[in-house]
N, C-alpha and C positions, 0 to 999 in steps of 0.2 A: 835702544831703549824703548819701551812702550809708554810714551808720554801720557797718552789718553788714560792710563790707570792711576795717574797722580792727580790729587785734588789740591787746589790753592787754599791754603789756610790763612796766610797773611803776607803783607809786604811791609819791609821796614825800610825807610829812607832816612840818611843822616847826612847833613851837609858838612863837608871839611874843606878848609882853605889851606892847602899845603905849600909852605915856603919852598921856593926853589932856591937850590945852592947857588946857580948862576942865573942871574935875571936874563930874560930874552928882550932884545931891542927890536921893536917893530916900527913900522910907519907911524902907527898911533901913539907910541909910546913905550915905556918900559913894562914888562910882565914880570912881576916879582913872586906870584903866587900861582898855584895851579888848582883852581877851584872846582870841587868835585861833589856828586852826590853818591855815596855808597848805598846800594840797594841790595837788600836780602829777600828772596821770595822763599817762603816756606810752604811744605806741603803736609797734608793730614798724615802721609806715610813717613814722615820724619826727614825728609831730604830738604836740604837748603841749597839754592842757587844763588851766587852772588855775582854782582858786576857794578859798573860805574857809569855815571854820565857825566860827561866834561861840561862845565857851565860857562866856559869862555870869560865870564867876569865874575867876582863874587856877588854882584847885584842880582844875579839870577838864581842863587842858591835857595833862597827862601821860597821863591815862587814855584821852583821844580819840586821841592819837597811837599809843599801844599797841594800841589797837583797829583802827586803820587799817592798822598793820602786819600784823596778823592777817588782815585783810580782803584784803590785797595777795596773800598766798599762795593765796587760793581763787579770785582773779579773773584772775591771770596766765594769758595764753594765750586768754582768753575774748575774743569779739567786743564791741566797743563798742556799746552800746544808747543810741538817742536817747531823748529825753524822751517819755513816753507822752502 
């Protein structure tokens, strides 16, 4: 696919804290949830790419969403770049 022909329209980030059916026990305690930021990148050409970022702890979710909202302003109008 020719990524350079796609133009970034926007970025949407949503924090979710998914409960786990079976908690995981670690050396630092029990992990009951799977904190994620869901990310959608939309293009002017109508294509949307989706992904997620694992947050390790629910405390990181809010700051990651804020960071991505700041990034959105910097990348709007830029061409999409494929993986190097």
